[in-house]
TITI-652588 format. One record per residue (C-alpha): z, x, y; residue number from 1; residue in one letter. Coordinates in steps of 0.001 Angstrom, whole numbers, always signed. Layout:
+---------+---------+---------+-----+-----+
|      zz |      xx |      yy |   n | res |
+---------+---------+---------+-----+-----+
|       Z |       X |       Y | NUM |   A |
...
+---------+---------+---------+-----+-----+
END
This chain:
+---------+---------+---------+-----+-----+
|      zz |      xx |      yy |   n | res |
+---------+---------+---------+-----+-----+
|   -1665 |   +4133 |  -18761 |   1 |   X |
|   -3430 |   +2657 |  -15749 |   2 |   X |
|   -3521 |    -693 |  -17488 |   3 |   X |
|    +226 |    -444 |  -18186 |   4 |   X |
|    +926 |    +368 |  -14524 |   5 |   X |
|   -1092 |   -2673 |  -13470 |   6 |   X |
|    +804 |   -4881 |  -15945 |   7 |   X |
|   +4114 |   -3636 |  -14670 |   8 |   X |
|   +3149 |   -4236 |  -10970 |   9 |   X |
|   +2152 |   -7787 |  -11972 |  10 |   X |
|   +5398 |   -8150 |  -13835 |  11 |   X |
|   +7336 |   -6974 |  -10782 |  12 |   X |
|   +5490 |   -8903 |   -8054 |  13 |   X |
|   +4147 |  -11984 |   -9790 |  14 |   X |
|   +7240 |  -12856 |  -11770 |  15 |   X |
|   +9458 |  -15691 |  -10605 |  16 |   X |
|  +11853 |  -13264 |   -8986 |  17 |   X |
|   +8973 |  -11314 |   -7452 |  18 |   X |
|   +7414 |  -14404 |   -5904 |  19 |   X |
|  +10775 |  -15588 |   -4540 |  20 |   X |
|  +11354 |  -12171 |   -3002 |  21 |   X |
|   +7967 |  -12135 |   -1394 |  22 |   X |
|   +8435 |  -15632 |     -48 |  23 |   X |
|  +11830 |  -14626 |   +1325 |  24 |   X |
|  +10411 |  -11604 |   +3071 |  25 |   X |
|   +7718 |  -13650 |   +4723 |  26 |   X |
|  +10114 |  -16498 |   +5617 |  27 |   X |
|  +12719 |  -14234 |   +7195 |  28 |   X |
|  +10119 |  -12530 |   +9461 |  29 |   X |
|   +8687 |  -15881 |  +10635 |  30 |   X |
|  +12204 |  -17317 |  +11234 |  31 |   X |
|  +12812 |  -14373 |  +13494 |  32 |   X |
|   +9561 |  -14940 |  +15340 |  33 |   X |
|   +9945 |  -18699 |  +15617 |  34 |   X |
|  +11334 |  -18925 |  +19149 |  35 |   X |
|   +8674 |  -16524 |  +20466 |  36 |   X |
|   +5868 |  -18425 |  +18688 |  37 |   X |
|   +7045 |  -21626 |  +20330 |  38 |   X |
|   +6600 |  -20013 |  +23774 |  39 |   X |
|   +3627 |  -17767 |  +22943 |  40 |   X |
|   +1146 |  -19829 |  +24860 |  41 |   X |
|   +3315 |  -19928 |  +27991 |  42 |   X |
|   +1754 |  -16694 |  +29355 |  43 |   X |
|   +4981 |  -14673 |  +29356 |  44 |   X |
|   +5034 |  -13676 |  +25619 |  45 |   X |
|   +3089 |  -10796 |  +24124 |  46 |   X |
|   +1941 |  -10106 |  +20559 |  47 |   X |
|   +4167 |   -6991 |  +20221 |  48 |   X |
|   +7215 |   -8855 |  +21678 |  49 |   X |
|   +6686 |  -11610 |  +19093 |  50 |   X |
|   +6329 |   -9137 |  +16278 |  51 |   X |
|   +9489 |   -7373 |  +17336 |  52 |   X |
|  +11399 |  -10646 |  +17262 |  53 |   X |
|  +10772 |  -10866 |  +13531 |  54 |   X |
|  +11234 |   -7135 |  +12981 |  55 |   X |
|  +14529 |   -6253 |  +14640 |  56 |   X |
|  +14987 |   -7918 |  +18073 |  57 |   X |
|  +15344 |  -11672 |  +17584 |  58 |   X |
|  +18674 |  -13426 |  +17298 |  59 |   X |
|  +17406 |  -14814 |  +14021 |  60 |   X |
|  +15953 |  -11528 |  +12819 |  61 |   X |
|  +17590 |  -11295 |   +9374 |  62 |   X |
|  +15176 |   -8967 |   +7561 |  63 |   X |
|  +16641 |   -6079 |   +9509 |  64 |   X |
|  +19897 |   -6568 |   +7564 |  65 |   X |
|  +18584 |   -8143 |   +4310 |  66 |   X |
|  +15911 |   -5570 |   +3494 |  67 |   X |
|  +18027 |   -3598 |    +938 |  68 |   X |
|  +18507 |   -6722 |   -1124 |  69 |   X |
|  +14858 |   -7701 |    -802 |  70 |   X |
|  +13783 |   -4213 |   -1913 |  71 |   X |
|  +16043 |   -4351 |   -5004 |  72 |   X |
|  +15332 |   -7920 |   -6117 |  73 |   X |
|  +11891 |   -7602 |   -7788 |  74 |   X |
|  +12478 |   -4751 |  -10284 |  75 |   X |
|  +15649 |   -2715 |   -9741 |  76 |   X |
|  +17195 |   -4128 |  -12916 |  77 |   X |
|  +14002 |   -3708 |  -14987 |  78 |   X |
|  +15117 |    -606 |  -16939 |  79 |   X |
|  +18384 |   -2203 |  -17891 |  80 |   X |
|  +16547 |   -5332 |  -18973 |  81 |   X |
|  +14035 |   -3288 |  -21087 |  82 |   X |
|  +16965 |   -1548 |  -22874 |  83 |   X |
|  +18932 |   -4769 |  -23320 |  84 |   X |
|  +15997 |   -6617 |  -24858 |  85 |   X |
|  +14751 |   -3686 |  -26877 |  86 |   X |
|  +11363 |   -3753 |  -25079 |  87 |   X |
|  +11657 |     +30 |  -24359 |  88 |   X |
|  +11250 |    +739 |  -28119 |  89 |   X |
|   +7784 |    -870 |  -28082 |  90 |   X |
|   +6797 |   +1087 |  -24976 |  91 |   X |
|   +8111 |   +4420 |  -26219 |  92 |   X |
|   +5970 |   +4140 |  -29316 |  93 |   X |
|   +2983 |   +4292 |  -27023 |  94 |   X |
|   +4128 |   +6962 |  -24598 |  95 |   X |
|   +6752 |   +9635 |  -24053 |  96 |   X |
|  +10049 |   +8523 |  -22695 |  97 |   X |
|   +9671 |  +10728 |  -19615 |  98 |   X |
|   +6380 |   +9174 |  -18765 |  99 |   X |
|   +7723 |   +5653 |  -19304 | 100 |   X |
|  +10687 |   +6422 |  -16986 | 101 |   X |
|   +8391 |   +7942 |  -14352 | 102 |   X |
|   +6228 |   +4823 |  -14412 | 103 |   X |
|   +9285 |   +2628 |  -14205 | 104 |   X |
|  +10547 |   +4584 |  -11223 | 105 |   X |
|   +7174 |   +4454 |   -9437 | 106 |   X |
|   +6536 |    +780 |  -10093 | 107 |   X |
|  +10001 |    -108 |   -8921 | 108 |   X |
|   +9568 |   +1879 |   -5708 | 109 |   X |
|   +6172 |    +320 |   -5016 | 110 |   X |
|   +7481 |   -3177 |   -5702 | 111 |   X |
|  +10452 |   -2622 |   -3325 | 112 |   X |
|   +8144 |   -1310 |    -640 | 113 |   X |
|   +5710 |   -4218 |    -995 | 114 |   X |
|   +8540 |   -6778 |   -1018 | 115 |   X |
|   +9959 |   -5449 |   +2273 | 116 |   X |
|   +6613 |   -4924 |   +4030 | 117 |   X |
|   +4735 |   -8044 |   +2908 | 118 |   X |
|   +6447 |  -10339 |   +5386 | 119 |   X |
|   +5742 |   -8144 |   +8456 | 120 |   X |
|   +2159 |   -7547 |   +7194 | 121 |   X |
|   +1497 |  -11259 |   +6990 | 122 |   X |
|   +3070 |  -11708 |  +10361 | 123 |   X |
|    +873 |   -8978 |  +11829 | 124 |   X |
|   -2330 |  -10620 |  +10433 | 125 |   X |
|   -1180 |  -13981 |  +11723 | 126 |   X |
|    -504 |  -12606 |  +15192 | 127 |   X |
|   -3897 |  -10863 |  +15293 | 128 |   X |
|   -5636 |  -14196 |  +14576 | 129 |   X |
|   -3338 |  -15835 |  +17150 | 130 |   X |
|   -4419 |  -13313 |  +19717 | 131 |   X |
|   -8127 |  -14102 |  +19144 | 132 |   X |
|   -7499 |  -17869 |  +19278 | 133 |   X |
|   -5172 |  -17949 |  +22300 | 134 |   X |
|   -6035 |  -14705 |  +24038 | 135 |   X |
|   -2402 |  -13581 |  +23953 | 136 |   X |
|   -1861 |  -10161 |  +25549 | 137 |   X |
|    -812 |   -7312 |  +23255 | 138 |   X |
|   +1788 |   -6057 |  +25739 | 139 |   X |
|   +3156 |   -7150 |  +29103 | 140 |   X |
|   +3790 |   -4129 |  +31350 | 141 |   X |
|   +6762 |   -5759 |  +33053 | 142 |   X |
|   +8623 |   -6019 |  +29741 | 143 |   X |
|  +10032 |   -2565 |  +28892 | 144 |   X |
|  +10596 |   -2942 |  +25213 | 145 |   X |
|  +12695 |    -161 |  +23644 | 146 |   X |
|  +10461 |    +331 |  +20529 | 147 |   X |
|   +7364 |    +526 |  +22738 | 148 |   X |
|   +9026 |   +3184 |  +24886 | 149 |   X |
|   +9998 |   +5120 |  +21806 | 150 |   X |
|   +6450 |   +5120 |  +20494 | 151 |   X |
|   +4964 |   +6021 |  +23862 | 152 |   X |
|   +7437 |   +8923 |  +24122 | 153 |   X |
|   +5970 |  +10416 |  +20915 | 154 |   X |
|   +2379 |   +9827 |  +22016 | 155 |   X |
|   +1632 |   +6525 |  +20295 | 156 |   X |
|    +153 |   +4175 |  +22934 | 157 |   X |
|   -1780 |   +1654 |  +20859 | 158 |   X |
|    +158 |   -1605 |  +20284 | 159 |   X |
|   -1722 |   -2198 |  +17010 | 160 |   X |
|    -880 |   +1297 |  +15811 | 161 |   X |
|   +2805 |    +754 |  +16780 | 162 |   X |
|   +3017 |   -2337 |  +14596 | 163 |   X |
|   +1193 |    -609 |  +11703 | 164 |   X |
|   +3610 |   +2275 |  +11888 | 165 |   X |
|   +6603 |    -175 |  +11798 | 166 |   X |
|   +5142 |   -1820 |   +8763 | 167 |   X |
|   +4744 |   +1579 |   +7118 | 168 |   X |
|   +8399 |   +2462 |   +7975 | 169 |   X |
|   +9495 |    -857 |   +6303 | 170 |   X |
|   +7412 |      +7 |   +3176 | 171 |   X |
|   +9092 |   +3407 |   +2996 | 172 |   X |
|  +12559 |   +1861 |   +3445 | 173 |   X |
|  +11834 |    -655 |    +665 | 174 |   X |
|  +10834 |   +2287 |   -1649 | 175 |   X |
|  +14007 |   +4207 |    -801 | 176 |   X |
|  +16434 |   +1319 |   -1308 | 177 |   X |
|  +14606 |     +75 |   -4413 | 178 |   X |
|  +14979 |   +3567 |   -5955 | 179 |   X |
|  +18641 |   +3696 |   -4964 | 180 |   X |
|  +19104 |    +265 |   -6560 | 181 |   X |
|  +17337 |   +1339 |   -9810 | 182 |   X |
|  +19597 |   +4308 |  -10096 | 183 |   X |
|  +22751 |   +2311 |   -9422 | 184 |   X |
|  +21765 |    -426 |  -11864 | 185 |   X |
|  +21688 |   +2238 |  -14627 | 186 |   X |
|  +25289 |   +3192 |  -14116 | 187 |   X |
|  +26961 |     -91 |  -12961 | 188 |   X |
|  +27484 |   -2652 |  -15745 | 189 |   X |
|  +27261 |   -5729 |  -13486 | 190 |   X |
|  +23605 |   -6133 |  -12491 | 191 |   X |
|  +24419 |   -8371 |   -9474 | 192 |   X |
|  +26889 |   -5879 |   -8052 | 193 |   X |
|  +24287 |   -3142 |   -8586 | 194 |   X |
|  +21747 |   -5131 |   -6483 | 195 |   X |
|  +24224 |   -5555 |   -3629 | 196 |   X |
|  +25464 |   -1958 |   -3502 | 197 |   X |
|  +22515 |    -615 |   -1400 | 198 |   X |
|  +23195 |   -3456 |   +1016 | 199 |   X |
|  +26876 |   -2562 |   +1136 | 200 |   X |
|  +25912 |   +1072 |   +1686 | 201 |   X |
|  +23730 |     +58 |   +4651 | 202 |   X |
|  +26672 |   -1802 |   +6227 | 203 |   X |
|  +29086 |   +1060 |   +5629 | 204 |   X |
|  +26598 |   +3521 |   +7140 | 205 |   X |
|  +26427 |   +1470 |  +10274 | 206 |   X |
|  +30107 |    +750 |  +10602 | 207 |   X |
|  +31760 |   +3872 |   +9179 | 208 |   X |
|  +29381 |   +6743 |   +8446 | 209 |   X |
|  +27592 |   +6524 |  +11800 | 210 |   X |
|  +30961 |   +7219 |  +13573 | 211 |   X |
|  +31260 |  +10415 |  +11555 | 212 |   X |
|  +27698 |  +11474 |  +12528 | 213 |   X |
|  +24853 |   +9431 |  +13964 | 214 |   X |
|  +22444 |  +10932 |  +11445 | 215 |   X |
|  +24293 |   +9001 |   +8653 | 216 |   X |
|  +23266 |   +5600 |  +10070 | 217 |   X |
|  +20921 |   +4260 |   +7358 | 218 |   X |
|  +19685 |   +1583 |   +9803 | 219 |   X |
|  +17742 |   +4319 |  +11552 | 220 |   X |
|  +15490 |   +4409 |   +8459 | 221 |   X |
|  +14301 |    +913 |   +9284 | 222 |   X |
|  +14906 |    +311 |  +13027 | 223 |   X |
|  +12938 |   +2428 |  +15500 | 224 |   X |
|  +15402 |   +1427 |  +18224 | 225 |   X |
|  +18010 |   +3712 |  +16584 | 226 |   X |
|  +15780 |   +6657 |  +15844 | 227 |   X |
|  +16268 |   +9521 |  +18294 | 228 |   X |
|  +12953 |  +11150 |  +18869 | 229 |   X |
|  +14598 |  +14583 |  +18899 | 230 |   X |
|  +16104 |  +13938 |  +15464 | 231 |   X |
|  +13167 |  +12346 |  +13635 | 232 |   X |
|  +13296 |  +15186 |  +11158 | 233 |   X |
|  +16958 |  +14348 |  +10373 | 234 |   X |
|  +16038 |  +10736 |   +9734 | 235 |   X |
|  +13214 |  +11755 |   +7346 | 236 |   X |
|  +15481 |  +14131 |   +5451 | 237 |   X |
|  +18079 |  +11367 |   +5176 | 238 |   X |
|  +15554 |   +9046 |   +3633 | 239 |   X |
|  +14388 |  +11698 |   +1211 | 240 |   X |
|  +17955 |  +12411 |    +274 | 241 |   X |
|  +18707 |   +8781 |    -537 | 242 |   X |
|  +15472 |   +8568 |   -2638 | 243 |   X |
|  +16502 |  +11749 |   -4509 | 244 |   X |
|  +20019 |  +10345 |   -5164 | 245 |   X |
|  +18510 |   +7182 |   -6637 | 246 |   X |
|  +16051 |   +9135 |   -8768 | 247 |   X |
|  +18780 |  +11513 |   -9991 | 248 |   X |
|  +21083 |   +8623 |  -10918 | 249 |   X |
|  +18210 |   +7066 |  -12877 | 250 |   X |
|  +16949 |  +10137 |  -14668 | 251 |   X |
|  +20161 |  +12036 |  -15279 | 252 |   X |
|  +23342 |   +9999 |  -14594 | 253 |   X |
|  +22434 |   +6496 |  -15783 | 254 |   X |
|  +19937 |   +6285 |  -18559 | 255 |   X |
|  +22139 |   +7713 |  -21331 | 256 |   X |
|  +24923 |   +5344 |  -20346 | 257 |   X |
|  +22658 |   +2265 |  -20366 | 258 |   X |
|  +21021 |   +3235 |  -23701 | 259 |   X |
|  +24449 |   +3857 |  -25288 | 260 |   X |
|  +25799 |    +596 |  -23924 | 261 |   X |
|  +22972 |   -1417 |  -25447 | 262 |   X |
|  +22526 |    +698 |  -28546 | 263 |   X |
|  +21888 |   -1394 |  -31574 | 264 |   X |
+---------+---------+---------+-----+-----+
END
């Protein structure tokens, strides 16, 4: 089983689509940081400020909007593909259907998390090397960055830990939206529409649902600027709820329909 999980992770991340997704994640973060990188040796730019430009603050910071699509691209349609090609028959000769589906769910979630977090992780490593080479400060006290203030308000004062936590948040968001995409792809016939529905939900949550109640803003799952420290528990529960919805759609609502649709 461990060998199969490894093979599936390779299939998710090292396929043509997986590599395109990883490259897109890295590219989007560095595009966001580009202006800050140009001025980083001027003495007025810090490492954390540069990281935030690629994360959520820069005028060219696109990953903050595109992450649902990035999360779903590598593997969200994998179950549908397995059914359509008949590959699931071969796998289910070797293991129970419930175990196969659990592995499919887990691999898809991990692939989505890695796809979203790989760009910020590479950016973090790059900036740490840049700090050593150019002696760039981690923070500049005169710049009161909102995410930094948020972390300090909850007792996190290390700039490195702040960036690591943000990367962890991105990884979790990738897992949530990849799972949601997997569930949706099992009940929506058009695979491309299924990939975009989590993105559409993100936009609707920002523009419509957030007006009903701020806790429904799915952007708070990604962007620490939006998280209210007094409502962190609500944000966590919201993320868990979306994950459970995706998992439920996959295990209960969608699989029978997909198997029936492609039944030979």
